N, CA, C and O atoms as a printed pandas DataFrame, in Angstrom:
     atom_number atom_name residue_name chain_id  residue_number  x_coord  y_coord  z_coord
0              1         N          MET        A               1  -15.141   -8.441  -23.698
1              2        CA          MET        A               1  -16.161   -9.333  -24.203
2              3         C          MET        A               1  -16.332  -10.523  -23.242
3              4         O          MET        A               1  -15.368  -10.993  -22.637
4              5         N          ASP        A               2  -17.543  -10.981  -23.122
5              6        CA          ASP        A               2  -17.763  -12.158  -22.293
6              7         C          ASP        A               2  -17.549  -13.424  -23.125
7              8         O          ASP        A               2  -17.108  -13.354  -24.273
8              9         N          GLU        A               3  -17.862  -14.567  -22.543
9             10        CA          GLU        A               3  -17.571  -15.846  -23.213
10            11         C          GLU        A               3  -18.352  -16.077  -24.506
11            12         O          GLU        A               3  -17.962  -16.913  -25.321
12            13         N          ILE        A               4  -19.454  -15.342  -24.700
13            14        CA          ILE        A               4  -20.200  -15.516  -25.961
14            15         C          ILE        A               4  -20.080  -14.296  -26.882
15            16         O          ILE        A               4  -20.826  -14.174  -27.854
16            17         N          GLY        A               5  -19.161  -13.414  -26.582
17            18        CA          GLY        A               5  -18.869  -12.298  -27.471
18            19         C          GLY        A               5  -19.614  -11.006  -27.197
19            20         O          GLY        A               5  -19.460  -10.042  -27.947
20            21         N          ASN        A               6  -20.412  -10.958  -26.153
21            22        CA          ASN        A               6  -21.106   -9.714  -25.814
22            23         C          ASN        A               6  -20.159   -8.780  -25.069
23            24         O          ASN        A               6  -19.281   -9.223  -24.329
24            25         N          ARG        A               7  -20.351   -7.485  -25.277
25            26        CA          ARG        A               7  -19.551   -6.514  -24.536
26            27         C          ARG        A               7  -19.931   -6.560  -23.062
27            28         O          ARG        A               7  -21.100   -6.709  -22.707
28            29         N          MET        A               8  -18.904   -6.428  -22.204
29            30        CA          MET        A               8  -19.172   -6.401  -20.764
30            31         C          MET        A               8  -19.692   -5.028  -20.377
31            32         O          MET        A               8  -19.297   -4.016  -20.955
32            33         N          LYS        A               9  -20.569   -5.005  -19.405
33            34        CA          LYS        A               9  -21.085   -3.742  -18.888
34            35         C          LYS        A               9  -19.970   -3.048  -18.094
35            36         O          LYS        A               9  -19.115   -3.725  -17.523
36            37         N          PRO        A              10  -19.968   -1.711  -18.050
37            38        CA          PRO        A              10  -18.898   -0.977  -17.369
38            39         C          PRO        A              10  -18.706   -1.356  -15.896
39            40         O          PRO        A              10  -17.585   -1.292  -15.392
40            41         N          ASN        A              11  -19.757   -1.740  -15.212
41            42        CA          ASN        A              11  -19.637   -2.074  -13.783
42            43         C          ASN        A              11  -19.448   -3.572  -13.531
43            44         O          ASN        A              11  -19.574   -4.023  -12.393
44            45         N          TYR        A              12  -19.149   -4.343  -14.572
45            46        CA          TYR        A              12  -19.047   -5.795  -14.453
46            47         C          TYR        A              12  -18.044   -6.218  -13.371
47            48         O          TYR        A              12  -18.381   -7.010  -12.490
48            49         N          LEU        A              13  -16.821   -5.696  -13.435
49            50        CA          LEU        A              13  -15.799   -6.105  -12.453
50            51         C          LEU        A              13  -16.188   -5.696  -11.043
51            52         O          LEU        A              13  -16.035   -6.473  -10.101
52            53         N          THR        A              14  -16.692   -4.479  -10.898
53            54        CA          THR        A              14  -17.104   -3.998   -9.578
54            55         C          THR        A              14  -18.194   -4.889   -9.002
55            56         O          THR        A              14  -18.186   -5.208   -7.813
56            57         N          LYS        A              15  -19.128   -5.286   -9.852
57            58        CA          LYS        A              15  -20.260   -6.108   -9.410
58            59         C          LYS        A              15  -19.848   -7.545   -9.098
59            60         O          LYS        A              15  -20.332   -8.126   -8.127
60            61         N          GLU        A              16  -18.972   -8.116   -9.898
61            62        CA          GLU        A              16  -18.614   -9.526   -9.762
62            63         C          GLU        A              16  -17.470   -9.794   -8.773
63            64         O          GLU        A              16  -17.310  -10.918   -8.299
64            65         N          PHE        A              17  -16.694   -8.782   -8.472
65            66        CA          PHE        A              17  -15.513   -8.985   -7.637
66            67         C          PHE        A              17  -15.820   -9.554   -6.247
67            68         O          PHE        A              17  -15.102  -10.454   -5.810
68            69         N          PRO        A              18  -16.852   -9.078   -5.526
69            70        CA          PRO        A              18  -17.152   -9.680   -4.216
70            71         C          PRO        A              18  -17.425  -11.186   -4.296
71            72         O          PRO        A              18  -17.004  -11.940   -3.419
72            73         N          ASP        A              19  -18.120  -11.618   -5.335
73            74        CA          ASP        A              19  -18.378  -13.055   -5.505
74            75         C          ASP        A              19  -17.085  -13.818   -5.788
75            76         O          ASP        A              19  -16.890  -14.932   -5.300
76            77         N          PHE        A              20  -16.202  -13.204   -6.584
77            78        CA          PHE        A              20  -14.899  -13.804   -6.858
78            79         C          PHE        A              20  -14.117  -14.002   -5.558
79            80         O          PHE        A              20  -13.533  -15.061   -5.333
80            81         N          CYS        A              21  -14.111  -12.974   -4.707
81            82        CA          CYS        A              21  -13.401  -13.066   -3.417
82            83         C          CYS        A              21  -13.968  -14.190   -2.562
83            84         O          CYS        A              21  -13.221  -14.979   -1.983
84            85         N          GLU        A              22  -15.272  -14.256   -2.489
85            86        CA          GLU        A              22  -15.914  -15.296   -1.683
86            87         C          GLU        A              22  -15.599  -16.684   -2.232
87            88         O          GLU        A              22  -15.272  -17.594   -1.470
88            89         N          LYS        A              23  -15.693  -16.845   -3.526
89            90        CA          LYS        A              23  -15.434  -18.136   -4.167
90            91         C          LYS        A              23  -14.004  -18.622   -3.897
91            92         O          LYS        A              23  -13.768  -19.821   -3.750
92            93         N          HIS        A              24  -13.072  -17.699   -3.836
93            94        CA          HIS        A              24  -11.660  -18.054   -3.642
94            95         C          HIS        A              24  -11.187  -17.852   -2.203
95            96         O          HIS        A              24   -9.988  -17.829   -1.925
96            97         N          GLU        A              25  -12.159  -17.705   -1.293
97            98        CA          GLU        A              25  -11.899  -17.580    0.146
98            99         C          GLU        A              25  -10.931  -16.442    0.461
99           100         O          GLU        A              25  -10.033  -16.578    1.291
100          101         N          LEU        A              26  -11.138  -15.321   -0.222
101          102        CA          LEU        A              26  -10.359  -14.113    0.029
102          103         C          LEU        A              26  -11.162  -13.184    0.927
103          104         O          LEU        A              26  -12.388  -13.263    0.994
104          105         N          ARG        A              27  -10.451  -12.314    1.608
105          106        CA          ARG        A              27  -11.114  -11.319    2.448
106          107         C          ARG        A              27  -12.024  -10.468    1.569
107          108         O          ARG        A              27  -11.647  -10.093    0.458
108          109         N          ARG        A              28  -13.203  -10.168    2.057
109          110        CA          ARG        A              28  -14.148   -9.367    1.279
110          111         C          ARG        A              28  -13.620   -7.939    1.145
111          112         O          ARG        A              28  -13.268   -7.300    2.136
112          113         N          MET        A              29  -13.570   -7.456   -0.078
113          114        CA          MET        A              29  -13.133   -6.092   -0.346
114          115         C          MET        A              29  -13.769   -5.617   -1.638
115          116         O          MET        A              29  -14.305   -6.405   -2.417
116          117         N          ARG        A              30  -13.698   -4.323   -1.848
117          118        CA          ARG        A              30  -14.194   -3.764   -3.097
118          119         C          ARG        A              30  -13.108   -3.881   -4.171
119          120         O          ARG        A              30  -11.921   -3.912   -3.846
120          121         N          PHE        A              31  -13.493   -3.944   -5.409
121          122        CA          PHE        A              31  -12.532   -3.993   -6.505
122          123         C          PHE        A              31  -11.628   -2.763   -6.470
123          124         O          PHE        A              31  -10.429   -2.866   -6.729
124          125         N          HIS        A              32  -12.189   -1.618   -6.155
125          126        CA          HIS        A              32  -11.432   -0.369   -6.084
126          127         C          HIS        A              32  -10.311   -0.433   -5.042
127          128         O          HIS        A              32   -9.290    0.238   -5.192
128          129         N          ASP        A              33  -10.494   -1.235   -3.991
129          130        CA          ASP        A              33   -9.468   -1.351   -2.947
130          131         C          ASP        A              33   -8.145   -1.860   -3.504
131          132         O          ASP        A              33   -7.091   -1.619   -2.914
132          133         N          LEU        A              34   -8.188   -2.558   -4.630
133          134        CA          LEU        A              34   -6.950   -3.049   -5.237
134          135         C          LEU        A              34   -6.045   -1.900   -5.676
135          136         O          LEU        A              34   -4.827   -2.067   -5.728
136          137         N          ARG        A              35   -6.616   -0.743   -5.992
137          138        CA          ARG        A              35   -5.801    0.430   -6.345
138          139         C          ARG        A              35   -4.967    0.873   -5.147
139          140         O          ARG        A              35   -3.798    1.226   -5.302
140          141         N          HIS        A              36   -5.558    0.857   -3.959
141          142        CA          HIS        A              36   -4.825    1.221   -2.741
142          143         C          HIS        A              36   -3.722    0.194   -2.476
143          144         O          HIS        A              36   -2.593    0.555   -2.145
144          145         N          SER        A              37   -4.063   -1.088   -2.625
145          146        CA          SER        A              37   -3.068   -2.145   -2.415
146          147         C          SER        A              37   -1.919   -2.011   -3.400
147          148         O          SER        A              37   -0.756   -2.167   -3.027
148          149         N          CYS        A              38   -2.235   -1.726   -4.637
149          150        CA          CYS        A              38   -1.209   -1.549   -5.671
150          151         C          CYS        A              38   -0.269   -0.405   -5.298
151          152         O          CYS        A              38    0.951   -0.566   -5.334
152          153         N          ALA        A              39   -0.831    0.740   -4.943
153          154        CA          ALA        A              39   -0.006    1.901   -4.588
154          155         C          ALA        A              39    0.862    1.607   -3.373
155          156         O          ALA        A              39    2.042    1.960   -3.356
156          157         N          SER        A              40    0.300    0.970   -2.367
157          158        CA          SER        A              40    1.060    0.656   -1.157
158          159         C          SER        A              40    2.160   -0.365   -1.438
159          160         O          SER        A              40    3.267   -0.249   -0.912
160          161         N          PHE        A              41    1.858   -1.359   -2.263
161          162        CA          PHE        A              41    2.854   -2.365   -2.635
162          163         C          PHE        A              41    4.017   -1.718   -3.389
163          164         O          PHE        A              41    5.180   -2.005   -3.108
164          165         N          LEU        A              42    3.700   -0.851   -4.341
165          166        CA          LEU        A              42    4.754   -0.173   -5.097
166          167         C          LEU        A              42    5.597    0.712   -4.186
167          168         O          LEU        A              42    6.821    0.733   -4.311
168          169         N          LEU        A              43    4.958    1.445   -3.267
169          170        CA          LEU        A              43    5.684    2.294   -2.334
170          171         C          LEU        A              43    6.608    1.466   -1.444
171          172         O          LEU        A              43    7.750    1.858   -1.208
172          173         N          ALA        A              44    6.131    0.338   -0.954
173          174        CA          ALA        A              44    6.938   -0.541   -0.097
174          175         C          ALA        A              44    8.134   -1.122   -0.851
175          176         O          ALA        A              44    9.131   -1.516   -0.246
176          177         N          ASN        A              45    8.019   -1.168   -2.185
177          178        CA          ASN        A              45    9.108   -1.703   -3.002
178          179         C          ASN        A              45    9.910   -0.599   -3.686
179          180         O          ASN        A              45   10.490   -0.796   -4.754
180          181         N          VAL        A              46    9.926    0.561   -3.044
181          182        CA          VAL        A              46   10.789    1.696   -3.384
182          183         C          VAL        A              46   10.539    2.246   -4.792
183          184         O          VAL        A              46   11.468    2.713   -5.451
184          185         N          VAL        A              47    9.306    2.191   -5.243
185          186        CA          VAL        A              47    8.932    2.861   -6.487
186          187         C          VAL        A              47    8.594    4.299   -6.108
187          188         O          VAL        A              47    7.903    4.531   -5.117
188          189         N          SER        A              48    9.069    5.254   -6.878
189          190        CA          SER        A              48    8.857    6.666   -6.529
190          191         C          SER        A              48    7.373    7.011   -6.571
191          192         O          SER        A              48    6.601    6.434   -7.337
192          193         N          LEU        A              49    6.997    7.964   -5.730
193          194        CA          LEU        A              49    5.606    8.394   -5.694
194          195         C          LEU        A              49    5.168    8.986   -7.029
195          196         O          LEU        A              49    4.003    8.863   -7.405
196          197         N          LYS        A              50    6.079    9.622   -7.745
197          198        CA          LYS        A              50    5.753   10.168   -9.068
198          199         C          LYS        A              50    5.407    9.042  -10.043
199          200         O          LYS        A              50    4.471    9.171  -10.833
200          201         N          GLN        A              51    6.156    7.943   -9.991
201          202        CA          GLN        A              51    5.850    6.789  -10.849
202          203         C          GLN        A              51    4.512    6.161  -10.461
203          204         O          GLN        A              51    3.735    5.756  -11.327
204          205         N          ILE        A              52    4.249    6.082   -9.160
205          206        CA          ILE        A              52    2.971    5.527   -8.694
206          207         C          ILE        A              52    1.819    6.409   -9.175
207          208         O          ILE        A              52    0.775    5.903   -9.588
208          209         N          GLN        A              53    2.011    7.718   -9.120
209          210        CA          GLN        A              53    0.996    8.653   -9.613
210          211         C          GLN        A              53    0.659    8.337  -11.067
211          212         O          GLN        A              53   -0.514    8.260  -11.434
212          213         N          HIS        A              54    1.679    8.156  -11.887
213          214        CA          HIS        A              54    1.441    7.855  -13.299
214          215         C          HIS        A              54    0.813    6.471  -13.480
215          216         O          HIS        A              54   -0.067    6.294  -14.322
216          217         N          TRP        A              55    1.253    5.515  -12.709
217          218        CA          TRP        A              55    0.705    4.148  -12.792
218          219         C          TRP        A              55   -0.799    4.149  -12.528
219          220         O          TRP        A              55   -1.562    3.468  -13.213
220          221         N          LEU        A              56   -1.219    4.934  -11.510
221          222        CA          LEU        A              56   -2.637    4.983  -11.152
222          223         C          LEU        A              56   -3.430    5.961  -12.013
223          224         O          LEU        A              56   -4.660    5.975  -11.969
224          225         N          GLY        A              57   -2.730    6.774  -12.792
225          226        CA          GLY        A              57   -3.416    7.711  -13.681
226          227         C          GLY        A              57   -3.932    8.959  -12.993
227          228         O          GLY        A              57   -4.892    9.570  -13.463
228          229         N          HIS        A              58   -3.312    9.346  -11.889
229          230        CA          HIS        A              58   -3.736   10.560  -11.191
230          231         C          HIS        A              58   -3.096   11.787  -11.836
231          232         O          HIS        A              58   -1.895   11.788  -12.108
232          233         N          SER        A              59   -3.874   12.811  -12.077
233          234        CA          SER        A              59   -3.316   14.056  -12.599
234          235         C          SER        A              59   -2.748   14.902  -11.470
235          236         O          SER        A              59   -1.876   15.741  -11.695
236          237         N          ASP        A              60   -3.241   14.682  -10.259
237          238        CA          ASP        A              60   -2.795   15.460   -9.101
238          239         C          ASP        A              60   -1.971   14.572   -8.168
239          240         O          ASP        A              60   -2.457   13.556   -7.670
240          241         N          PHE        A              61   -0.729   14.967   -7.940
241          242        CA          PHE        A              61    0.193   14.217   -7.092
242          243         C          PHE        A              61   -0.374   14.014   -5.681
243          244         O          PHE        A              61   -0.182   12.959   -5.077
244          245         N          SER        A              62   -1.065   15.022   -5.166
245          246        CA          SER        A              62   -1.575   14.934   -3.785
246          247         C          SER        A              62   -2.603   13.811   -3.624
247          248         O          SER        A              62   -2.729   13.251   -2.535
248          249         N          THR        A              63   -3.329   13.478   -4.674
249          250        CA          THR        A              63   -4.278   12.362   -4.600
250          251         C          THR        A              63   -3.529   11.066   -4.306
251          252         O          THR        A              63   -3.931   10.284   -3.445
252          253         N          THR        A              64   -2.440   10.853   -5.030
253          254        CA          THR        A              64   -1.633    9.643   -4.831
254          255         C          THR        A              64   -1.073    9.608   -3.422
255          256         O          THR        A              64   -1.177    8.592   -2.735
256          257         N          VAL        A              65   -0.481   10.708   -2.989
257          258        CA          VAL        A              65    0.200   10.764   -1.700
258          259         C          VAL        A              65   -0.775   10.672   -0.535
259          260         O          VAL        A              65   -0.548    9.908    0.404
260          261         N          ASN        A              66   -1.840   11.429   -0.584
261          262        CA          ASN        A              66   -2.739   11.542    0.573
262          263         C          ASN        A              66   -3.805   10.468    0.666
263          264         O          ASN        A              66   -4.313   10.200    1.755
264          265         N          ILE        A              67   -4.154    9.850   -0.444
265          266        CA          ILE        A              67   -5.268    8.899   -0.427
266          267         C          ILE        A              67   -4.832    7.458   -0.704
267          268         O          ILE        A              67   -5.354    6.532   -0.082
268          269         N          TYR        A              68   -3.892    7.254   -1.618
269          270        CA          TYR        A              68   -3.618    5.903   -2.096
270          271         C          TYR        A              68   -2.387    5.226   -1.507
271          272         O          TYR        A              68   -2.419    4.021   -1.257
272          273         N          ALA        A              69   -1.322    5.954   -1.281
273          274        CA          ALA        A              69   -0.059    5.325   -0.877
274          275         C          ALA        A              69    0.021    5.253    0.650
275          276         O          ALA        A              69    0.235    6.263    1.319
276          277         N          HIS        A              70   -0.153    4.056    1.183
277          278        CA          HIS        A              70   -0.135    3.844    2.634
278          279         C          HIS        A              70    1.182    3.157    3.025
279          280         O          HIS        A              70    1.630    2.229    2.352
280          281         N          LEU        A              71    1.786    3.620    4.109
281          282        CA          LEU        A              71    3.015    2.992    4.580
282          283         C          LEU        A              71    2.705    1.671    5.276
283          284         O          LEU        A              71    1.720    1.560    6.006
284          285         N          ASP        A              72    3.545    0.678    5.045
285          286        CA          ASP        A              72    3.388   -0.594    5.740
286          287         C          ASP        A              72    4.139   -0.541    7.072
287          288         O          ASP        A              72    4.866    0.414    7.347
288          289         N          TYR        A              73    3.958   -1.560    7.881
289          290        CA          TYR        A              73    4.551   -1.600    9.219
290          291         C          TYR        A              73    6.076   -1.519    9.173
291          292         O          TYR        A              73    6.688   -0.832    9.991
292          293         N          LYS        A              74    6.684   -2.218    8.221
293          294        CA          LYS        A              74    8.140   -2.208    8.111
294          295         C          LYS        A              74    8.663   -0.797    7.830
295          296         O          LYS        A              74    9.696   -0.400    8.367
296          297         N          SER        A              75    7.959   -0.051    6.997
297          298        CA          SER        A              75    8.358    1.323    6.692
298          299         C          SER        A              75    8.289    2.200    7.933
299          300         O          SER        A              75    9.140    3.065    8.138
300          301         N          LYS        A              76    7.285    1.978    8.751
301          302        CA          LYS        A              76    7.159    2.749    9.987
302          303         C          LYS        A              76    8.312    2.424   10.941
303          304         O          LYS        A              76    8.847    3.316   11.598
304          305         N          LEU        A              77    8.691    1.146   11.015
305          306        CA          LEU        A              77    9.835    0.770   11.854
306          307         C          LEU        A              77   11.130    1.403   11.338
307          308         O          LEU        A              77   11.946    1.891   12.120
308          309         N          THR        A              78   11.307    1.391   10.029
309          310        CA          THR        A              78   12.500    1.980    9.433
310          311         C          THR        A              78   12.577    3.465    9.759
311          312         O          THR        A              78   13.657    3.975   10.058
312          313         N          SER        A              79   11.449    4.165    9.704
313          314        CA          SER        A              79   11.416    5.586   10.041
314          315         C          SER        A              79   11.789    5.810   11.506
315          316         O          SER        A              79   12.552    6.721   11.828
316          317         N          ALA        A              80   11.252    4.983   12.376
317          318        CA          ALA        A              80   11.555    5.113   13.807
318          319         C          ALA        A              80   13.037    4.828   14.079
319          320         O          ALA        A              80   13.663    5.504   14.895
320          321         N          GLN        A              81   13.588    3.833   13.398
321          322        CA          GLN        A              81   15.009    3.527   13.556
322          323         C          GLN        A              81   15.871    4.691   13.070
323          324         O          GLN        A              81   16.896    4.997   13.679
324          325         N          ALA        A              82   15.470    5.334   11.992
325          326        CA          ALA        A              82   16.218    6.487   11.478
326          327         C          ALA        A              82   16.223    7.614   12.503
327          328         O          ALA        A              82   17.230    8.301   12.676
328          329         N          MET        A              83   15.104    7.799   13.175
329          330        CA          MET        A              83   15.051    8.827   14.232
330          331         C          MET        A              83   16.014    8.483   15.359
331          332         O          MET        A              83   16.743    9.347   15.846
332          333         N          GLU        A              84   16.015    7.221   15.770
333          334        CA          GLU        A              84   16.918    6.819   16.846
334          335         C          GLU        A              84   18.374    6.977   16.421
335          336         O          GLU        A              84   19.202    7.442   17.205
336          337         N          ASN        A              85   18.689    6.595   15.187
337          338        CA          ASN        A              85   20.061    6.718   14.697
338          339         C          ASN        A              85   20.484    8.175   14.570
339          340         O          ASN        A              85   21.654    8.500   14.775
340          341         N          GLY        A              86   19.552    9.048   14.235
341          342        CA          GLY        A              86   19.847   10.465   14.085
342          343         C          GLY        A              86   19.986   11.184   15.406
343          344         O          GLY        A              86   20.591   12.253   15.478
344          345         N          LEU        A              87   19.432   10.605   16.447
345          346        CA          LEU        A              87   19.503   11.193   17.787
346          347         C          LEU        A              87   20.080   10.154   18.750
347          348         O          LEU        A              87   19.355    9.619   19.589
348          349         N          PRO        A              88   21.381    9.866   18.633
349          350        CA          PRO        A              88   21.953    8.801   19.458
350          351         C          PRO        A              88   21.903    9.125   20.950
351          352         O          PRO        A              88   22.029   10.278   21.361
352          353         N          LEU        A              89   21.719    8.089   21.733
353          354        CA          LEU        A              89   21.682    8.222   23.183
354          355         C          LEU        A              89   23.099    8.317   23.726
355          356         O          LEU        A              89   24.022    7.741   23.150
356          357         N          PRO        A              90   23.282    9.036   24.827
357          358        CA          PRO        A              90   24.616    9.092   25.441
358          359         C          PRO        A              90   25.084    7.698   25.834
359          360         O          PRO        A              90   24.271    6.821   26.127
360          361         N          GLU        A              91   26.391    7.497   25.839
361          362        CA          GLU        A              91   26.977    6.184   26.158
362          363         C          GLU        A              91   26.526    5.665   27.521
363          364         O          GLU        A              91   26.259    4.472   27.669
364          365         N          ASN        A              92   26.440    6.537   28.506
365          366        CA          ASN        A              92   26.106    6.083   29.863
366          367         C          ASN        A              92   24.608    6.193   30.153
367          368         O          ASN        A              92   24.206    6.194   31.316
368          369         N          SER        A              93   23.790    6.284   29.123
369          370        CA          SER        A              93   22.354    6.435   29.297
370          371         C          SER        A              93   21.732    5.152   29.847
371          372         O          SER        A              93   22.183    4.051   29.532
372          373         N          ARG        A              94   20.707    5.299   30.661
373          374        CA          ARG        A              94   19.987    4.126   31.164
374          375         C          ARG        A              94   18.981    3.617   30.140
375          376         O          ARG        A              94   18.374    2.565   30.339
376          377         N          PHE        A              95   18.799    4.357   29.041
377          378        CA          PHE        A              95   17.902    3.934   27.976
378          379         C          PHE        A              95   18.675    3.110   26.958
379          380         O          PHE        A              95   19.834    3.401   26.663
380          381         N          LYS        A              96   18.036    2.093   26.432
381          382        CA          LYS        A              96   18.667    1.230   25.427
382          383         C          LYS        A              96   17.816    1.201   24.173
383          384         O          LYS        A              96   16.630    1.528   24.208
384          385         N          SER        A              97   18.414    0.816   23.086
385          386        CA          SER        A              97   17.697    0.723   21.819
386          387         C          SER        A              97   16.579   -0.302   21.926
387          388         O          SER        A              97   16.748   -1.371   22.514
388          389         N          GLN        A              98   15.447    0.038   21.353
389          390        CA          GLN        A              98   14.297   -0.862   21.337
390          391         C          GLN        A              98   14.288   -1.756   20.101
391          392         O          GLN        A              98   13.437   -2.637   19.986
392          393         N          TRP        A              99   15.227   -1.542   19.172
393          394        CA          TRP        A              99   15.183   -2.208   17.886
394          395         C          TRP        A              99   15.892   -3.554   17.877
395          396         O          TRP        A              99   15.759   -4.307   16.912
396          397         N          GLU        A             100   16.624   -3.869   18.904
397          398        CA          GLU        A             100   17.313   -5.154   18.938
398          399         C          GLU        A             100   16.339   -6.325   19.029
399          400         O          GLU        A             100   16.640   -7.425   18.566
400          401         N          SER        A             101   15.162   -6.086   19.631
401          402        CA          SER        A             101   14.191   -7.162   19.781
402          403         C          SER        A             101   13.113   -7.154   18.706
403          404         O          SER        A             101   12.262   -8.043   18.682
404          405         N          VAL        A             102   13.136   -6.165   17.817
405          406        CA          VAL        A             102   12.125   -6.038   16.765
406          407         C          VAL        A             102   12.717   -6.482   15.451
407          408         O          VAL        A             102   13.922   -6.340   15.247
408          409         N          GLU        A             103   11.918   -7.013   14.556
409          410        CA          GLU        A             103   12.265   -7.359   13.172
410          411         C          GLU        A             103   11.642   -8.627   12.778
411          412         O          GLU        A             103   11.822   -9.078   11.647
């Protein structure tokens, strides 16, 4: 309901959200983009993909995984570090870890 008791139209949030962003000096985005942000935030905070699927109301797990849940930069670094740890360099190698200067 709006401030005088009328029912809101179904597209009200979608229509008004860009103005809200501008008014509050936020980056311009679609209201729907918040679903992607939500999924990515939950994934970055170690919430299982199955829980994220239910949170977003997807009946198909692949929708959540392939479209909504995006890895953040820190997750990509963690994956790369795991690869390096799983494939250690020889002691006398001229190559050194790249992770000492990152973080």
